[in-house]
C-alpha positions in Angstrom: 98.8 113.2 71.5 96.2 116.1 72.6 92.6 117.1 73.4 90.8 118.0 70.1 89.6 114.9 69.1 87.6 114.3 72.4 84.2 115.8 71.2 84.4 113.8 68.2 84.8 110.8 69.7 81.7 111.1 72.2 79.2 112.8 69.6 77.9 109.7 68.5 76.7 108.5 72.1 75.0 111.7 72.7 73.3 111.5 69.5 72.1 108.1 70.5 71.0 109.6 74.2 68.8 111.6 72.4 67.4 109.2 70.1 66.6 106.8 73.5 65.1 110.2 74.9 62.7 110.6 72.6 61.3 107.1 72.0 61.0 106.7 76.1 57.6 107.7 76.7 56.5 105.8 79.5 58.1 105.4 83.2 57.9 101.9 84.8 59.4 103.1 88.1 59.1 100.3 90.6 60.7 100.3 94.2 61.3 96.9 96.1 63.5 96.2 99.6 65.9 93.8 98.0 68.2 91.6 100.1 71.6 92.0 100.2 73.1 89.4 97.8 76.8 88.1 97.1 78.0 86.6 94.1 79.8 83.2 94.7 80.5 82.2 91.0 77.7 80.4 89.3 75.1 81.7 91.4 74.6 84.4 94.4 73.8 84.3 98.1 72.6 86.1 100.4 75.4 87.7 102.5 74.2 86.3 105.9 73.9 82.6 104.1 77.7 82.8 103.2 79.9 79.3 104.2 83.1 81.0 103.0 85.3 83.7 103.2 83.9 86.2 100.7 84.3 90.2 100.9 81.7 92.0 99.1 82.2 95.9 98.3 79.7 98.0 96.6 79.8 101.7 95.6 79.4 102.9 99.4 82.7 101.2 100.0 84.7 102.2 96.9 87.7 104.7 97.3 86.3 108.0 95.4 88.4 109.5 92.8 89.5 106.2 91.4 90.9 105.9 87.8 91.1 102.3 87.9 89.3 99.5 88.6 91.7 98.1 91.6 92.2 101.3 93.0 88.7 101.4 93.7 89.2 98.8 96.7 92.5 99.0 97.7 92.4 99.0 101.7 89.0 98.0 101.9 89.4 94.1 102.4 91.2 92.5 105.0 94.0 90.0 103.7 93.5 91.8 100.0 96.8 93.7 99.1 96.5 96.2 96.3 100.1 97.9 95.2 100.2 100.2 92.8 102.9 99.6 89.9 103.9 103.0 90.1 102.7 106.5 89.6 102.6 106.3 86.1 99.0 106.9 84.3 97.6 103.2 83.7 100.4 101.6 85.6 97.6 99.4 87.8 98.8 97.8 90.3 99.4 94.1 91.9 96.9 92.2 93.7 97.3 89.6 95.9 94.9 87.4 98.5 96.1 85.9 101.3 99.8 86.3 100.1 99.8 84.2 97.0 100.2 80.5 96.8 102.9 80.4 94.3 106.9 80.8 93.6 107.5 80.6 89.9 103.8 80.5 88.9 101.5 83.6 88.8 100.3 84.8 92.0 97.6 86.9 90.3 94.1 86.3 91.1 91.2 84.9 88.8 89.5 88.1 87.4 85.7 87.5 86.2 83.8 90.5 84.6 80.2 89.7 84.3 81.0 86.0 84.1 83.9 86.1 81.6 87.2 84.9 83.2 89.7 87.5 82.1 93.2 86.5 80.6 95.6 87.1 83.7 98.6 88.1 80.9 98.7 92.0 79.5 98.9 93.0 75.8 101.5 94.9 74.4 100.7 98.7 74.6 99.1 98.4 78.0 101.0 98.5 81.4 97.6 96.8 82.8 94.7 95.6 81.7 92.4 96.4 84.4 93.1 100.2 83.6 91.2 99.2 79.9 87.9 99.0 82.2 86.1 102.2 83.0 85.9 102.0 87.2 82.4 104.1 86.6 81.0 101.3 85.1 81.6 98.8 88.5 78.6 97.9 90.4 80.3 95.5 93.0 83.2 93.3 93.9 83.1 89.7 95.4 86.3 88.5 96.4 86.4 84.8 96.8 89.4 84.4 99.4 89.4 80.5 100.6 89.4 77.4 98.9 85.9 76.6 100.1 84.2 79.3 98.2 86.5 79.8 95.4 87.3 76.4 94.5 84.2 76.4 92.1 86.7 78.2 89.8 89.4 75.1 90.2 92.1 75.0 87.9 92.9 79.2 88.6 91.8 79.6 91.9 94.5 78.9 94.3 95.2 82.7 94.7 91.7 83.8 95.0 88.9 85.5 92.6 87.7 88.6 91.9 84.1 88.7 90.5 83.4 92.2 89.1 79.8 93.0 88.3 79.1 96.0 86.2 75.9 98.6 86.3 72.5 97.2 84.9 69.7 99.3 83.5 66.7 99.0 85.2 63.0 99.7 84.4 61.3 103.2 85.0 61.9 106.4 83.7 64.9 107.9 81.8 67.7 108.9 84.3 71.2 110.8 83.2 73.9 110.5 85.7 76.9 112.9 84.7 80.2 113.0 86.4 83.5 115.1 85.6 86.6 115.5 88.1 89.7 117.9 87.1 92.9 117.3 88.8 96.5 118.5 89.3 99.2 116.1 90.1 102.4 116.5 91.9 105.4 114.5 93.3 105.9 113.6 96.6 109.1 114.4 96.9 112.9 113.2 95.4 115.6 110.9 95.9 118.3 112.2 98.8 120.8 112.6 96.5 124.1 115.0 96.5 123.7 118.9 95.7 126.1 120.5 93.4 128.3 121.6 95.5 128.1 118.6 98.2 128.9 116.4 95.0 132.1 118.8 94.3 133.2 118.3 97.6 132.6 114.5 97.8 134.6 114.3 94.3 137.4 116.5 95.7 137.7 114.3 99.0 137.4 110.6 97.0 138.8 111.1 93.4 141.3 108.3 92.8 142.6 110.4 89.8 143.2 114.2 89.5 141.5 113.9 85.8 138.1 113.3 87.8 138.0 116.7 89.4 138.6 117.9 86.1 135.2 116.5 84.7 133.5 118.7 87.5 131.1 121.2 85.9 130.2 124.7 87.2 126.6 124.3 87.1 124.2 124.0 89.6 121.1 121.4 88.2 118.7 119.4 90.1 117.9 116.7 87.4 114.9 115.9 89.2 113.2 118.8 88.5 114.0 118.9 84.8 111.9 115.9 84.1 109.6 116.3 86.7 106.3 118.6 86.2 102.7 119.3 87.2 100.5 117.3 85.6 97.0 117.7 84.8 94.0 115.3 84.4 90.2 114.8 83.7 87.7 112.4 84.5 84.2 112.4 82.5 81.3 110.1 82.4 77.9 110.0 81.5 75.3 107.0 81.3 71.9 106.8 80.4 69.3 104.4 81.6 65.8 103.6 82.0 63.6 101.4 79.9 62.1 101.3 76.3 58.8 98.8 76.5 59.8 96.7 78.8 63.4 96.8 77.6 66.1 97.8 80.6 69.1 99.3 79.2 72.1 101.2 80.7 74.3 103.0 78.3 77.5 104.8 79.5 80.3 107.0 78.1 83.7 108.0 79.9 87.0 109.8 78.8 89.9 110.0 80.9 93.0 111.7 80.4 95.8 111.6 83.0 99.5 113.2 82.3 102.5 111.9 83.9 104.5 113.6 86.6 107.3 112.7 84.6 107.2 114.9 81.2 105.9 113.3 78.3 103.9 110.9 80.2 100.4 110.8 78.7 97.3 108.4 79.2 93.6 108.7 77.3 91.3 106.5 77.9 87.7 106.5 76.0 84.9 103.6 76.7 81.5 102.8 75.9 79.2 100.4 77.7 75.8 98.9 77.0 73.7 96.4 79.2 70.3 95.3 78.1 68.3 92.9 80.5 65.2 91.9 79.2 63.1 89.4 80.5 60.7 87.6 77.9 58.1 84.3 77.8 56.3 85.7 80.7 59.5 86.5 82.6 60.8 82.8 81.8 63.8 84.0 80.3 66.4 86.6 81.7 68.6 87.8 79.3 71.8 90.2 80.4 73.9 91.1 77.4 76.9 93.3 77.8 79.1 95.4 75.4 82.1 97.2 76.2 84.7 98.8 74.3 87.4 101.0 75.1 90.0 102.6 73.5 93.5 103.1 75.6 96.2 105.6 74.3 99.6 106.0 76.2 102.8 107.7 75.7 105.7 106.0 78.0 108.3 108.2 79.9 111.6 107.1 78.4 112.7 105.6 81.6 114.5 108.9 82.8 114.1 108.6 86.3 116.9 106.4 87.5 119.1 109.1 85.2 117.8 111.9 87.1 118.9 110.5 89.8 122.6 109.4 88.9 123.4 112.5 86.5 126.0 114.6 87.6 124.4 118.4 89.1 127.7 119.9 88.2 126.8 119.9 84.4 124.0 121.7 82.6 121.3 120.8 81.1 122.3 122.4 77.2 125.3 122.1 75.7 125.5 124.6 72.2 129.4 123.6 71.5 130.1 121.7 68.1 130.6 118.8 70.8 126.9 119.4 71.8 125.3 120.0 68.7 126.2 116.4 67.8 123.8 115.0 69.9 120.6 117.7 70.1 122.5 120.7 72.0 121.9 118.5 74.9 125.2 118.1 77.5 126.0 114.6 77.5 129.7 112.3 78.5 132.5 111.9 75.9 135.5 110.5 76.1 139.0 112.4 76.7 139.4 111.0 72.9 136.4 112.9 71.6 134.1 110.1 70.9 130.6 109.5 72.9 131.2 108.0 76.4 128.5 105.1 76.2 129.2 104.1 79.8 127.9 107.3 81.0 124.7 108.4 82.0 122.7 110.0 79.2 121.3 113.3 80.0 117.6 112.2 81.0 116.2 115.7 79.3 117.8 114.7 76.6 116.2 111.0 76.5 112.7 112.6 77.1 112.8 114.4 73.8 114.8 111.8 72.1 112.3 109.0 72.0 108.6 108.8 71.2 107.3 105.6 72.7 103.2 105.4 72.0 100.3 102.8 72.1 97.1 102.1 71.3 95.0 99.2 72.5 91.6 98.5 71.6 89.4 96.1 73.6 86.0 95.0 73.3 84.2 92.4 75.7 80.7 91.0 74.9 78.8 88.8 76.9 75.7 87.2 77.3 74.0 85.5 79.9 70.6 83.7 79.5 68.8 82.3 82.5 65.5 80.1 81.0 63.2 78.8 84.0 61.7 76.2 83.0 57.6 76.1 82.0 57.1 73.2 83.7 59.6 73.0 86.4 59.9 76.9 87.5 62.3 75.4 90.2 64.9 74.6 87.5 66.9 76.9 85.6 69.5 76.4 82.7 71.8 78.9 82.1 74.2 79.7 79.1 76.8 82.1 79.5 79.0 83.4 76.5 81.4 85.9 76.6 84.3 87.3 73.7 87.2 89.1 75.0 88.9 90.8 72.2 92.3 93.0 72.4 94.8 94.6 69.9 97.5 96.6 71.1 100.0 98.6 68.5 102.4 100.8 69.4 105.6 102.6 67.4 109.3 103.3 69.8 111.0 106.0 67.5 114.1 107.7 68.7 114.9 110.6 66.6 118.9 111.1 65.0 121.4 113.5 66.5 120.9 112.7 69.8 123.3 110.5 72.3 120.9 107.2 72.1 121.5 107.1 68.0 124.6 108.5 68.0 125.8 105.5 66.0 122.4 103.9 64.6 121.2 107.7 63.2 117.5 107.3 64.5 115.5 104.1 65.0 112.0 102.8 64.6 110.1 99.7 65.9 106.4 99.2 65.1 104.7 96.3 66.8 101.0 94.6 67.4 99.4 92.0 69.7 96.0 90.6 69.1 94.5 88.5 72.3 91.1 86.5 72.0 89.1 84.8 74.9 86.3 82.9 74.0 84.1 81.4 76.7 81.0 78.8 76.4 79.6 77.8 79.5 76.4 76.2 80.2 74.7 75.0 83.7 71.7 73.9 85.4 70.6 75.5 88.7 67.7 73.6 90.7 66.5 75.4 93.8 63.9 74.2 96.1 62.8 74.7 99.3 61.6 71.2 101.0 59.2 71.5 103.7 59.0 68.3 105.0 62.1 68.9 106.3 62.7 72.4 106.6 65.4 72.4 104.0 66.5 74.7 100.8 68.8 73.2 98.1 70.5 75.2 95.4 72.2 72.5 93.6 74.3 73.4 90.2 75.5 71.4 87.4 77.8 72.9 84.3 80.2 72.8 81.7 82.8 75.3 80.7 84.7 75.9 77.6 87.7 78.6 77.2 90.2 79.1 74.7 92.8 82.0 74.3 94.6 82.9 71.3 97.8 84.9 71.1 99.0 86.5 68.2 102.4 88.7 68.0 103.6 89.1 64.4 107.6 89.0 64.4 109.0 92.8 63.9 112.2 94.4 62.9 113.8 97.5 64.2 114.7 100.2 61.1 117.7 102.3 61.7 118.8 105.3 59.8 122.2 103.8 59.4 120.5 101.0 56.5 123.6 98.8 57.1 122.5 98.0 60.6 118.7 96.9 59.4 118.2 92.7 59.8 117.5 91.2 56.7 115.3 88.7 58.1 112.3 89.3 60.9 111.3 87.3 63.8 109.4 84.6 63.5 105.6 85.1 64.1 103.6 83.8 67.2 100.6 82.0 67.3 99.6 80.5 69.8 96.4 78.5 72.2 95.6 78.0 75.4 92.0 75.6 76.0 90.3 74.9 79.3 87.6 72.3 79.8 86.1 72.1 82.6 82.8 70.0 84.3 81.9 71.2 87.7 79.1 70.7 90.5 78.1 72.6 93.9 75.1 71.5 96.1 74.2 74.1 98.9 71.9 72.7 101.8 70.2 75.2 104.3 68.3 73.6 107.0 65.8 75.5 109.1 67.9 78.6 108.2 70.2 77.7 110.9 72.7 75.2 109.3 74.4 75.6 105.8 76.3 73.1 104.1 78.0 73.7 101.1 80.0 71.6 98.6 81.4 71.4 95.1 83.6 69.5 92.7 85.1 70.4 89.8 87.2 68.8 86.9 89.8 70.8 85.0 91.9 70.2 81.7 94.4 72.3 80.6 96.0 72.2 77.2 99.2 73.8 78.6 100.3 70.3 80.5 99.8 67.9 77.5 102.7 66.2 76.9 102.1 64.8 73.4 101.9 61.2 74.6 99.0 61.0 77.1 96.5 63.4 79.0 97.1 62.2 82.6 98.7 65.4 83.4 96.1 67.1 81.8 93.3 66.7 84.2 92.7 67.7 87.7 89.8 67.5 90.2 89.6 70.3 92.7 86.6 70.0 95.8 85.4 71.6 98.6 83.2 71.5 101.6 82.3 74.1 103.9 79.4 74.8 106.6 78.1 77.5 108.6 75.8 77.6 111.9 73.6 80.7 112.0 73.9 81.4 115.8 71.7 84.5 116.1 68.7 82.0 114.6 68.7 79.3 117.4 66.1 79.7 120.0 68.7 80.8 122.9 69.1 83.9 121.4 65.6 84.6 120.0 65.3 87.5 122.9 69.0 88.7 123.0 69.3 92.5 123.0 73.2 92.3 122.5 73.6 90.0 119.1 72.0 90.6 116.1 74.0 88.7 113.7 76.4 85.8 115.1 77.5 82.9 112.6 80.3 80.3 112.3 81.7 79.3 109.7 84.5 76.3 108.5 85.6 75.2 105.3 88.1 73.0 103.4 89.4 73.1 99.6 91.3 72.6 97.3 92.1 75.0 93.9 94.5 74.5 91.1 97.1 76.7 89.5 98.1 76.3 85.7 99.4 79.9 85.0 103.0 79.1 84.6 105.6 79.7 81.6 104.4 79.5 78.4 101.6 77.7 76.4 103.6 74.5 75.5 106.0 74.0 78.5 105.2 69.9 78.4 104.8 69.4 74.8 108.5 68.3 72.9 108.8 70.7 69.5 111.2 72.6 67.4 111.3 76.3 67.0 113.0 78.6 64.3 115.7 80.2 65.5 116.3 83.7 66.1 118.3 85.9 63.5 120.8 85.9 65.7 121.6 82.5 65.3 121.8 81.5 61.9 123.9 78.9 60.3 126.4 79.7 57.7 127.0 77.7 54.3 129.4 79.2 52.0 128.3 83.1 52.3 124.6 81.9 52.4 122.9 82.1 56.3 120.0 79.9 57.0 117.3 79.4 60.1 117.8 76.2 61.8 115.1 74.5 63.8 116.3 73.4 66.9 114.7 72.2 70.1 113.0 73.6 73.0 113.0 73.2 76.6 110.0 71.3 78.1 108.9 68.9 81.1 106.8 66.4 80.0 106.1 65.4 83.6 104.4 69.0 84.4 101.7 69.0 86.0 99.0 71.0 87.8 99.9 73.0 91.5 97.8 72.4 94.0 96.5 74.5 97.5 94.4 72.8 100.1 92.9 75.5 102.4 91.5 75.5 105.7 89.4 78.3 106.7 87.5 79.2 110.1 85.4 82.3 110.7 83.3 84.3 112.9 80.7 87.0 111.5 79.0 89.0 114.1 76.6 91.6 115.0 76.0 93.9 117.7 73.5 96.9 118.1 71.0 96.1 115.5 74.4 95.8 113.4 75.7 99.3 113.8 78.6 96.8 114.9 79.6 94.4 112.5 82.3 92.4 111.8 84.4 89.0 110.6 87.1 87.4 112.2 89.0 84.6 110.0 91.7 82.1 110.7 93.3 80.2 107.4 96.1 77.9 106.5 97.1 76.9 103.2 99.4 74.1 101.8 100.3 73.9 98.7 101.8 70.9 96.7 103.6 70.4 93.8 105.0 74.0 94.0 105.6 74.8 90.1 109.3 76.4 89.7 111.6 78.1 87.5 115.2 75.6 88.6 118.7 75.1 87.0 119.2 71.3 85.6 121.8 69.4 85.0 123.5 69.2 81.5 122.1 66.9 78.9 118.5 69.1 78.6 117.7 71.6 76.1 118.5 74.7 78.7 120.2 75.3 81.9 116.9 75.7 83.5 113.1 74.2 83.7 109.9 74.2 85.2 109.2 71.7 87.5 107.1 70.9 90.5 109.4 71.1 92.8 108.0 71.4 96.8 105.6 72.5 98.8 104.6 75.6 100.8 102.6 76.5 103.9 101.3 79.7 104.8 98.8 80.5 107.7 97.4 84.1 108.8 94.5 85.7 110.6 92.2 88.5 109.3 90.0 90.8 111.3 87.2 93.3 110.0 85.3 95.7 112.3 82.6 98.3 111.0 80.8 100.5 113.3 78.2 103.5 113.1 78.6 105.5 116.5 76.2 108.0 115.5 73.0 107.7 113.1 70.5 110.9 113.3 68.4 112.5 110.8 71.2 115.1 110.5 74.2 113.4 111.3 75.9 110.0 110.3 79.2 108.7 111.3 80.5 105.5 109.8 83.9 103.8 110.0 85.8 100.5 109.1 88.8 99.3 109.9 90.5 95.7 108.9 93.9 94.1 109.8 95.4 91.2 108.2 98.4 88.8 108.9 100.1 86.2 107.2 103.3 83.7 107.4 104.4 81.8 104.2 107.5 79.3 104.5 108.4 77.1 101.7 108.4 73.5 103.5 110.0 71.3 101.1 112.1 71.6 97.8 112.4 68.3 96.0 115.3 66.4 94.7 117.7 69.1 95.4 120.9 69.3 97.6 121.0 70.6 101.3 121.3 74.0 101.2 119.7 74.9 97.7 118.2 78.1 96.9 116.2 79.4 93.7 117.8 82.9 92.9 115.3 85.5 92.6 115.2 89.3 92.6 117.1 90.8 89.9 119.0 94.5 90.8 120.6 97.0 88.7 124.2 96.7 88.8 126.9 93.8 87.3 125.3 91.1 85.4 122.6 88.9 86.7 122.6 89.8 90.6 120.0 89.0 92.8 119.2 89.5 96.1 116.3 87.2 97.2 116.0 83.5 97.1 113.6 80.9 97.6 114.8 78.0 100.2 113.4 75.1 102.4 112.8 76.6 105.7 112.5 80.5 104.5 109.8 82.7 104.0 109.6 83.0 99.6 111.0 85.8 98.2 113.2 86.4 101.2 116.3 88.5 101.2 120.1 86.7 100.8 122.4 89.3 101.9 125.7 89.3 104.1 125.5 90.6 107.9 127.3 94.1 108.1 129.4 94.5 110.8 129.9 98.1 112.4 132.5 100.0 114.5 132.3 101.3 117.7 130.8 104.5 116.4 127.8 102.7 114.4 129.9 103.1 111.1 129.4 100.2 108.5 133.0 98.9 108.2 133.2 98.3 104.2 133.5 94.7 102.9 133.3 93.3 106.9 130.5 90.8 107.5 129.9 88.2 110.1 131.6 84.7 109.5 128.1 83.0 110.6 129.6 79.6 109.5 132.9 80.2 111.4 135.6 78.9 108.8 137.4 81.7 109.0 136.4 83.1 105.5 133.5 85.3 104.1 132.1 83.2 101.5 128.9 82.8 99.9 127.8 80.4 102.7 128.0 83.3 105.4 124.9 84.7 103.5 121.8 84.7 105.6 118.0 85.3 105.0 117.5 89.0 106.5 113.8 89.6 106.4 111.3 89.2 102.9 108.8 90.9 100.9 106.2 89.3 103.3 105.0 92.0 105.6 104.2 91.6 109.8 100.9 93.0 109.3 98.5 95.1 107.1 95.7 97.7 108.4 93.1 99.7 106.2 91.1 102.3 107.9 88.5 104.0 106.6 85.6 106.8 107.8 83.1 108.8 106.5 80.9 111.7 108.1 77.3 112.6 106.6 76.1 115.9 108.0 73.0 117.5 106.6 74.0 117.9 103.0 77.7 117.6 103.7 79.9 114.7 103.6 83.5 114.0 104.9 85.7 111.0 103.7 89.0 109.5 104.5 90.9 106.2 103.9 94.5 105.2 105.2 96.4 102.2 105.3 99.1 100.8 107.0 101.9 98.2 106.7 104.0 97.3 109.6 107.4 94.9 109.0 107.8 95.8 105.4 111.7 96.3 104.2 112.7 97.0 100.9 115.9 96.9 99.2 117.2 100.2 98.2 119.0 99.6 95.1 119.9 103.3 94.4 121.9 103.5 97.6 123.5 100.1 96.9 124.6 101.3 93.8 126.5 104.4 95.7 130.1 104.4 96.4 133.1 106.1 95.4 133.8 103.7 92.1 131.0 106.2 90.6 133.5 109.0 90.6 136.6 106.7 89.7 136.0 104.7 86.6 135.3 104.7 82.8 136.0 108.6 82.6 132.6 110.1 83.4 130.8 111.4 87.0 127.2 110.0 88.2 125.9 111.1 91.5 124.9 109.3 94.5 122.6 108.7 97.5 123.1 111.3 100.2 122.3 108.5 102.8 124.8 106.0 101.0 127.1 108.9 101.0 127.7 109.0 104.5 128.4 104.9 104.8 131.8 105.7 103.2 132.5 102.8 100.8 135.0 102.6 98.4 133.6 99.8 96.4 130.0 98.4 95.5 128.9 96.4 98.5 125.6 95.0 96.8 124.8 92.4 99.6 125.3 94.2 102.9 122.2 94.1 104.7 122.6 97.6 105.3 120.7 98.4 102.2 117.8 96.6 103.3 115.8 98.9 105.4 112.3 99.2 107.2 109.6 100.6 104.8 106.9 100.2 107.3 104.7 103.2 106.7 101.1 104.8 107.2 99.6 106.3 104.4 96.4 108.5 103.6 95.1 107.3 100.4 92.5 109.8 100.0 90.3 112.5 101.6 87.5 114.3 100.8 84.5 116.8 101.6 81.6 117.3 99.4 78.3 119.5 99.3 75.1 118.1 98.0 72.6 120.8 96.6 70.1 118.3 96.3 67.4 118.9 93.4 68.2 122.0 91.7 66.3 120.7 88.2 63.5 119.3 89.8 62.7 116.5 92.4 64.3 114.0 90.6 67.6 116.0 89.9 70.9 115.8 92.2 73.9 118.0 92.2 77.1 117.1 94.7 80.1 118.9 94.5 83.5 117.8 96.0 87.1 118.3 96.2 89.7 115.6 96.8 92.9 114.5 97.4 95.2 111.5 97.0 98.2 110.0 98.3 97.9 113.1 101.0 100.7 112.0 103.1 102.8 108.8 104.2 104.7 108.3 107.4 108.0 106.2 107.1 111.5 105.7 108.2 112.4 104.4 104.7 115.3 106.7 103.2 114.0 106.4 99.5 110.9 108.3 98.2 108.6 105.9 98.3 108.4 103.0 100.6 105.6 100.7 99.0 107.2 99.3 96.1 105.8 95.8 94.8 109.0 93.4 94.6 110.3 95.8 97.6 113.6 96.6 95.4 113.6 100.5 95.0 115.4 101.2 91.8 114.3 104.3 89.4 110.6 103.5 90.7 108.0 105.8 89.1 106.9 107.5 92.5 102.9 107.8 93.2 102.0 111.8 92.3 99.9 113.3 95.4 96.6 114.3 93.2 94.1 117.1 94.1 90.7 117.4 92.1 87.4 118.9 92.0 84.5 117.0 90.9 80.7 117.4 90.1 78.2 114.4 90.1 74.6 115.4 88.5 71.5 113.3 87.8 68.1 114.0 86.7 
């Protein structure tokens, strides 16, 4: 994967740009003061007229230097937690709005790009579907957080909605916007393990058999140094915009390349976007056409981080002996009898060189929005919104011969493909009328929506260098469909520009709940009502010199959730057996059809939300902010639970219970200084929420749903869902310590007092829900200089240190090999594994500086219409925490071989003319 094709990929676009430049002969620049508006779903409102809890973020709010859409708004909105899935390029993030509302169903928000609701689930070959979108094309985000604002998207809005609007062309002169950035990434630090000398001393002091002393080597290898590198990256974007004879357009091209800090890890994205916004028929027909395409190429790392932490530091990287020659001349563990030790830790450097895992993902998103204003009734608009999202992921995993992983197979290769489509057709009427007689403005919407998802995955085989290990029959192909139908309506009434009433209803149907008999479970009705009082417009505040904005909001609504399991959870069907489950007749084996697990009573999970908020502004809006309180009630929780014998599996998805979440959010923006030469503004937000499972139906007292799988043993978990507790709580034993504060191995508090330590003595200790989250950002502008920084803090964040929990004397006393251990766990002195000791649940509260940048604007370097800005930037600058692992911010809060976020140092420029 090299850079030589870069010019070939973007050259056609430059030729097209030249044609546009030549064709454009007029400049139709017009300037106007445009009131700030916020997307609300099937329409927009002035920000001052919002009745729900909506965060609106535009380019001035974005985190600079972001290479994926989710990074743009990290830490910028209260109640919106964005946790990076890791430091590997293209990894993306997990987004939670107000903590989510589900157990086994997805907790991801619905993402809508230019009116097209996206597929929640990713595609083979891409770690993050949002990484397929060029963030440089994004104009704004509207985050619908409460049900009164999100219920218009009923069937998938329980976890909030994020509306993304991309940049559009404007009529006027031809404009060019070019940006480029080069970056270098380094690792934050190392997992704390024993050095070679410390490890030798540990083995000599704790080895249970003399033979393990003989396994020690003479080298001094820092295995983490061997797998990490300084990684280089570049991000380049070109946008051409203007208007040709009344046809506003914007053409954008982007090329992003990042190498990972783990060797061999690479990510490349080439993107193109075209937007056309003409107005026809005397401006009665407005057209918004968008076409976006991207090609993303990945080379994934070989999952070597855990091995680099565990590999014996007294062994060398390479081995030129005959034994080493059989595994690519790398040092590996062998048994005393001479065979390969399959239990031993694999040499991580050999794993990087011996495996090539590459993918290519193509994505195209086309959307067409038509807004027709009737000639005979200009207040009535008919809207058509059509969209098509196509994704195709292809990849190949190759393991080369003569390495440890292929010692017995002589090499392998597996090619895979997945295709997904998302088709959308929506039509709705919008009637906006001001009735002067009652001083009321009406905004009415009524519409219909059809959306169909298709997923195709051909069955594939893995081919081995040893042909005798090849399977004879490939797995069955997958071709599945999901259809959503909706009817919706909304009314917004603004009375005297003081009182605003908003009501919506949506009737949704999902094929996911069709049971083959009736459709009563398919349909759900979701509604919302909210209101706002613009106190600032009352006569008693007309002459106020204190308040510049004051508005009280309140709302109630119900939203739905159907993103659980597969597409056919409720339908009784038969599926073809897997290759390993064939039935033999004589010497011939045959595939069999077997019943699949289903639940014909499965239906919508619903969330009811109450929200109250206050928006305020002081000193001519030099100080603005908001305060929100909310309470969510989720019923018919969808959960994967154990079921009695007699069904087709020991687990099933059921509507099992209820959950409540209450929380507070606060946001303040301040502009302390604003002069001709100097401006200083800063923003601070905070949020806290407390989810509790209030009911699990039809289960025995004390029943819990295990979750949170860990490394070590088979099927072990450290988290659980139980009535009366926080979801994803850690279910562990309470550690006992001696008088010196050292933990006593295997000694736990007998919480039920029965004289024995059993499962009943486990207790819920902390959870994945933090006590509070905070975001802070500030920006200074002095003449042509600008300086900005963003920080985030999470208080009450707890992480299970799975690497430490696996570290004990057994690491140097079993299976004829040695593995390194956590230096923290070494001080505990445990002889055996103690996975469920609460000592491994560590306080991982942190303060992180996400970015800091300094720029200089050179102004009009090539004429009055040009502008040049150069800047330097650092990301992930520092983290302050007591957590003993590398990084305290891990989604799911279980740390085991986590790909750490790199420190990134960048130089860039923006040039417009």
